[in-house]
C-alpha positions as CSV (number, residue, x, y, z in Angstrom):
1,M,9.2,131.4,8.7
2,K,8.7,135.2,8.7
3,V,10.3,137.6,6.3
4,I,9.7,141.2,5.3
5,C,10.3,141.5,1.5
6,D,10.7,144.3,-0.9
7,R,7.7,143.6,-3.2
8,G,9.4,144.6,-6.4
9,A,12.4,142.3,-5.8
10,L,10.1,139.4,-4.7
11,V,8.0,139.8,-7.9
12,E,11.1,139.8,-10.1
13,S,12.4,136.6,-8.4
14,L,9.0,134.9,-8.6
15,N,8.8,135.7,-12.4
16,L,12.1,133.9,-12.9
17,V,11.4,130.8,-10.9
18,A,7.9,130.6,-12.4
19,G,9.6,129.6,-15.7
20,V,10.0,126.0,-14.5
21,V,6.9,125.6,-12.4
22,V,4.6,122.9,-13.9
23,A,1.1,124.3,-14.4
24,R,-0.6,120.9,-14.8
25,T,0.7,117.9,-13.0
26,P,-0.7,115.3,-10.6
27,K,2.2,116.2,-8.2
28,P,1.1,119.3,-6.2
29,A,4.7,120.0,-5.1
30,L,5.7,120.8,-8.7
31,R,3.1,123.6,-8.9
32,C,4.8,125.2,-5.9
33,V,7.8,127.3,-5.1
34,L,10.0,126.4,-2.1
35,A,10.7,129.5,0.0
36,S,13.7,129.1,2.4
37,A,14.6,131.9,4.9
38,K,17.9,131.9,6.8
39,D,21.0,134.1,7.3
40,D,19.2,137.3,6.2
41,A,18.4,135.8,2.8
42,L,15.2,134.4,1.2
43,T,15.9,131.7,-1.4
44,L,13.2,130.6,-3.9
45,S,13.4,127.2,-5.6
46,A,11.3,125.6,-8.3
47,T,11.7,122.5,-10.5
48,D,9.9,120.4,-13.1
49,T,12.3,117.5,-12.3
50,E,14.2,118.2,-15.6
51,V,15.2,121.8,-15.0
52,S,15.5,123.6,-11.6
53,I,16.1,127.1,-10.5
54,R,17.3,128.5,-7.2
55,I,17.5,132.2,-6.7
56,S,18.3,134.4,-3.7
57,T,15.9,137.4,-3.4
58,P,17.5,140.7,-2.4
59,R,16.2,143.3,0.0
60,V,14.6,141.0,2.6
61,E,14.6,141.1,6.4
62,V,14.4,137.6,8.0
63,Q,12.7,137.6,11.3
64,D,12.2,133.9,11.7
65,A,14.1,131.3,9.7
66,G,12.2,128.4,8.1
67,D,10.9,126.8,4.9
68,A,7.5,126.8,3.2
69,L,6.1,125.1,0.1
70,I,3.7,127.7,-1.5
71,P,1.5,127.4,-4.6
72,A,3.5,129.5,-7.2
73,D,0.7,130.9,-9.3
74,K,-1.3,132.4,-6.5
75,L,1.8,133.7,-4.7
76,Q,2.9,135.3,-7.9
77,Q,-0.5,136.9,-8.6
78,I,-0.9,138.3,-5.1
79,T,2.5,139.9,-5.0
80,R,2.1,141.3,-8.5
81,E,-1.3,142.9,-7.8
82,S,-0.2,144.3,-4.4
83,I,0.3,148.0,-4.2
84,D,2.5,147.9,-1.1
85,P,6.3,148.6,-1.2
86,T,6.9,145.8,1.2
87,L,5.1,142.5,2.1
88,T,5.3,140.4,5.2
89,V,5.4,136.6,4.4
90,S,4.9,134.2,7.3
91,T,4.1,130.6,7.6
92,K,2.5,128.3,10.2
93,D,2.4,124.6,9.5
94,E,1.5,124.5,5.8
95,T,-0.4,127.9,5.7
96,T,1.4,131.0,4.3
97,T,0.1,134.5,5.2
98,I,1.0,137.5,3.0
99,K,0.3,140.8,4.6
100,G,0.3,144.3,3.2
101,Q,-0.9,147.6,4.6
102,D,-4.6,146.9,3.9
103,S,-4.6,143.2,2.9
104,T,-4.1,139.7,4.3
105,F,-4.0,136.6,2.1
106,K,-3.7,133.0,3.4
107,L,-2.5,130.3,1.1
108,L,-2.8,126.6,1.8
109,G,0.5,124.9,1.0
110,Y,2.0,121.5,1.2
111,P,4.6,119.7,3.4
112,V,8.2,120.9,2.6
113,T,9.2,117.2,2.4
114,D,7.1,116.7,-0.7
115,F,9.4,119.0,-2.7
116,P,12.0,117.2,-4.9
117,E,15.6,117.7,-4.1
118,V,17.1,120.6,-6.1
119,P,20.8,120.2,-7.0
120,E,23.4,122.3,-5.2
121,F,26.2,123.8,-7.3
122,P,29.4,121.8,-6.5
123,A,32.6,123.5,-5.2
124,D,34.6,122.5,-8.3
125,A,33.3,124.4,-11.4
126,D,34.7,123.3,-14.8
127,F,35.0,126.8,-16.2
128,E,33.6,130.3,-15.9
129,L,32.9,133.3,-18.2
130,P,31.1,136.6,-18.1
131,A,27.3,136.3,-18.4
132,G,27.4,138.7,-21.4
133,D,29.7,136.3,-23.3
134,L,27.5,133.3,-22.5
135,H,24.4,135.2,-23.6
136,K,26.0,136.0,-27.0
137,L,27.0,132.3,-27.6
138,I,23.5,131.1,-26.7
139,A,21.7,133.8,-28.7
140,Q,23.8,133.1,-31.8
141,T,22.8,129.4,-31.8
142,L,19.6,128.7,-29.9
143,F,17.3,129.8,-32.7
144,A,18.6,127.0,-35.0
145,T,17.6,124.1,-32.7
146,A,14.9,121.6,-33.9
147,R,11.4,122.3,-32.4
148,E,9.8,118.9,-33.1
149,N,12.1,116.1,-34.1
150,S,12.4,112.4,-33.2
151,R,16.2,112.9,-33.1
152,Y,16.2,114.2,-29.6
153,A,19.9,115.2,-29.7
154,I,19.1,118.1,-32.1
155,N,16.4,119.4,-29.8
156,G,19.2,120.8,-27.7
157,V,22.4,122.9,-28.1
158,L,25.8,121.3,-28.1
159,L,28.4,122.9,-25.8
160,E,32.0,121.9,-26.2
161,R,34.8,123.1,-24.0
162,H,38.5,122.5,-24.8
163,N,40.9,124.3,-22.5
164,K,39.9,128.0,-22.8
165,D,37.9,127.5,-26.0
166,L,34.1,127.2,-26.1
167,T,32.1,126.0,-29.1
168,V,28.3,126.1,-29.2
169,V,26.4,124.5,-32.0
170,A,22.7,124.0,-32.9
171,T,21.0,122.5,-35.9
172,D,17.5,121.4,-37.1
173,G,18.7,119.5,-40.1
174,H,18.1,122.5,-42.5
175,R,20.6,124.9,-41.0
176,L,23.4,125.0,-38.5
177,A,24.6,127.8,-36.3
178,L,28.1,127.7,-34.7
179,A,29.5,130.3,-32.3
180,K,32.9,130.4,-30.6
181,G,34.1,132.1,-27.4
182,K,36.6,132.0,-24.6
183,C,36.3,131.0,-21.0
184,K,38.5,130.7,-17.9
185,S,39.3,127.0,-17.5
186,L,39.2,125.7,-13.9
187,Q,39.5,122.0,-14.7
188,D,41.8,120.2,-17.2
189,A,39.3,117.7,-18.6
190,D,37.4,118.6,-21.8
191,R,33.6,118.8,-21.5
192,N,30.8,118.1,-24.0
193,A,27.1,118.4,-23.3
194,I,23.8,118.7,-25.2
195,I,21.7,121.2,-23.2
196,P,17.9,121.5,-23.6
197,T,16.6,124.6,-25.2
198,K,14.2,125.2,-22.3
199,A,17.2,125.5,-19.9
200,L,19.0,127.9,-22.1
201,N,16.0,130.1,-22.6
202,L,15.6,130.3,-18.8
203,L,19.4,131.0,-18.5
204,L,19.1,134.1,-20.7
205,R,16.4,135.5,-18.3
206,L,18.1,134.4,-15.1
207,F,21.6,135.8,-15.7
208,D,20.7,139.2,-17.2
209,D,23.6,141.2,-15.7
210,A,26.3,141.0,-18.5
211,E,29.0,141.7,-15.9
212,Q,28.2,138.7,-13.7
213,T,30.5,135.8,-13.7
214,V,28.8,132.5,-14.5
215,R,30.4,129.2,-13.2
216,V,29.6,126.1,-15.2
217,K,29.8,122.4,-14.1
218,V,29.1,119.5,-16.5
219,A,28.4,116.3,-14.7
220,E,27.5,112.9,-16.1
221,S,23.8,113.6,-16.8
222,Q,23.5,117.3,-15.7
223,V,24.8,120.7,-16.3
224,L,24.7,123.5,-13.7
225,F,25.2,127.2,-14.1
226,A,25.7,129.5,-11.1
227,T,26.3,133.1,-10.1
228,D,26.5,134.5,-6.6
229,T,22.7,134.8,-6.4
230,A,21.3,132.0,-8.6
231,V,21.7,128.4,-9.7
232,L,20.2,126.7,-12.8
233,A,20.5,123.0,-13.1
234,S,19.3,120.9,-16.1
235,N,19.3,117.3,-17.2
236,L,21.3,116.8,-20.4
237,V,19.7,115.7,-23.7
238,E,20.6,112.0,-24.3
239,G,22.0,110.8,-27.6
240,N,24.8,111.8,-30.0
241,F,24.9,115.2,-31.7
242,P,25.4,115.0,-35.4
243,P,29.0,115.3,-36.7
244,Y,28.6,118.9,-37.4
245,K,32.1,119.5,-38.8
246,D,31.2,117.2,-41.7
247,V,28.4,119.4,-43.0
248,I,30.3,122.7,-43.0
249,P,31.2,123.3,-46.7
250,K,34.8,124.2,-47.4
251,D,34.7,124.7,-51.1
252,G,32.7,127.9,-51.5
253,D,34.4,129.7,-54.4
254,K,31.8,132.5,-54.8
255,K,32.2,135.0,-52.0
256,A,30.0,138.1,-51.3
257,T,30.5,140.9,-48.7
258,L,27.2,142.3,-47.6
259,P,26.3,145.3,-45.4
260,T,24.3,143.7,-42.6
261,D,21.5,146.3,-42.2
262,V,21.0,146.7,-46.0
263,Y,20.9,142.9,-46.4
264,I,18.4,142.5,-43.6
265,S,16.1,145.1,-45.1
266,A,16.3,143.6,-48.6
267,V,15.6,140.1,-47.4
268,R,12.8,141.2,-45.2
269,R,11.1,143.2,-48.1
270,A,11.6,140.4,-50.6
271,G,10.1,138.0,-48.1
272,L,6.8,139.9,-48.1
273,L,5.8,138.3,-51.4
274,T,6.4,134.7,-50.4
275,N,3.9,132.1,-49.1
276,E,3.8,128.5,-48.0
277,E,4.1,127.3,-51.6
278,S,7.0,129.7,-52.5
279,K,9.0,130.1,-49.3
280,G,12.2,131.0,-51.1
281,V,13.7,134.2,-52.4
282,R,16.0,134.1,-55.4
283,M,19.4,135.7,-55.0
284,A,21.4,136.5,-58.1
285,F,25.0,137.4,-57.4
286,D,27.4,138.9,-60.0
287,Q,30.1,141.6,-60.3
288,D,27.4,144.3,-60.6
289,G,25.8,143.4,-57.2
290,L,22.9,141.3,-55.8
291,T,19.4,141.2,-57.1
292,I,16.8,139.6,-54.8
293,T,13.5,138.5,-56.3
294,S,10.5,136.8,-55.0
295,R,7.2,135.7,-56.4
296,A,3.9,134.3,-55.0
297,P,1.0,133.1,-57.2
298,E,-2.0,135.4,-56.9
299,M,0.0,137.9,-54.9
300,G,2.7,139.4,-57.1
301,E,6.4,139.7,-57.2
302,A,9.3,141.8,-55.9
303,E,12.7,142.8,-57.0
304,I,15.3,144.5,-54.8
305,K,18.9,145.4,-55.8
306,V,21.7,145.6,-53.3
307,E,25.2,147.0,-53.9
308,L,28.0,144.7,-52.8
309,P,31.2,146.1,-51.3
310,E,32.9,143.1,-52.8
311,Y,32.1,139.9,-54.8
312,T,34.5,137.3,-56.2
313,G,33.7,134.3,-58.4
314,E,31.4,133.5,-61.2
315,P,27.8,134.7,-61.2
316,V,25.4,132.4,-59.2
317,E,21.7,132.2,-58.6
318,I,20.6,130.6,-55.3
319,G,17.4,130.4,-53.3
320,F,17.1,130.7,-49.6
321,N,14.3,130.7,-47.1
322,P,14.2,134.4,-46.0
323,A,13.0,133.5,-42.4
324,Y,16.1,131.3,-42.0
325,L,18.4,134.1,-43.2
326,L,16.7,136.7,-40.9
327,D,17.0,134.4,-37.9
328,A,20.8,134.5,-38.2
329,L,21.1,138.1,-39.3
330,K,19.2,139.3,-36.2
331,V,21.9,137.9,-33.9
332,V,24.8,139.4,-35.8
333,D,26.5,142.4,-34.2
334,E,28.9,143.2,-37.1
335,N,28.4,145.8,-39.8
336,Q,29.3,143.4,-42.5
337,V,28.6,139.7,-43.2
338,F,30.2,137.3,-45.6
339,L,28.4,134.8,-47.7
340,D,30.3,131.8,-49.3
341,M,28.5,129.8,-52.0
342,K,29.3,127.0,-54.4
343,A,26.2,126.3,-56.5
344,A,22.5,126.6,-56.5
345,N,22.0,123.2,-55.0
346,K,24.8,123.5,-52.4
347,P,24.5,125.1,-48.9
348,G,25.7,128.6,-48.3
349,I,27.8,129.8,-45.3
350,L,27.1,133.1,-43.6
351,R,30.0,134.4,-41.5
352,T,30.9,137.4,-39.5
353,G,34.5,136.3,-38.9
354,P,36.2,133.4,-37.0
355,N,33.7,133.3,-34.2
356,F,30.3,132.8,-35.9
357,L,29.1,130.9,-39.0
358,Y,25.8,129.7,-40.2
359,V,25.2,127.0,-42.7
360,V,21.9,127.2,-44.5
361,M,20.5,124.8,-47.1
362,P,19.2,126.3,-50.3
363,V,15.6,125.9,-51.5
364,N,14.5,124.8,-54.9
365,L,12.9,127.7,-56.8
366,Q,11.8,125.7,-59.9
């Protein structure tokens, strides 16, 4: 193999595939990136056996087609530290040479046959949608997944597709985020999948052009996402996702309309005087507006008043974890949000309209 690469494009591609390279493993091939040159394209592949990425690097000249299995960390460091606009990458047997104007590096690699098979995207996608729409659905839910939990199903994000309708749901048992969107259906069968958070974090980096079209295929144990230049494949999370529709309250008779920016600022300021023992902020809603208070022993207390464009229902006082509220408010792109409540010991629902809702459990402020 011999290719002349635009260094900036090569660095960018290596940064993306490095997200799945395993740093510590007894299998040397998993610490490597597979470089494949043919048909005037250089394709880089990496996998941790659970998630894999394949990306086509732009602005390359292929002089000799071929494959090479190269240690990812050193290849990434060399290309990043280089000062040359282009680099020549060539291989002989299992040795890769990277040449610049004033430098030559030789990296000892491994047999290409040691590299695990990386899935190809099939010809028959289930559905497709713009990358920008997919980003929004993921960003509005991913933050609510469980980080450490024995119930593995909630360590991922549920993706449901019915005809042209997409529903994405995440929960950690204390809160639940749900976002809805539309797609172009390419197959009749409905599809459900629980996708690992690692794969979705990588997807947000990999498909960064909002105008790209992303094709999606859900297989029995895998999900694959593809554009014209990249493929991401991931094993699915095993298990059953909780029956999320059962935990969405439908009887909230106290309803507040809140200016998003003002609410974010007030919650953030009130949260300054909370600690591990007093994680909650108290929110008192009535016809005169919202009063947010917080108190931490040996620190002090805060009170912030917020004018409400609208409030209906009896007065209510309810406590929420400010970090949980801010997580949701940060992914909202509307000027107003709506909060439905029932009682101090019942969950609240934050909405922006028909396409996003967030259920958050109250905290006991006694």
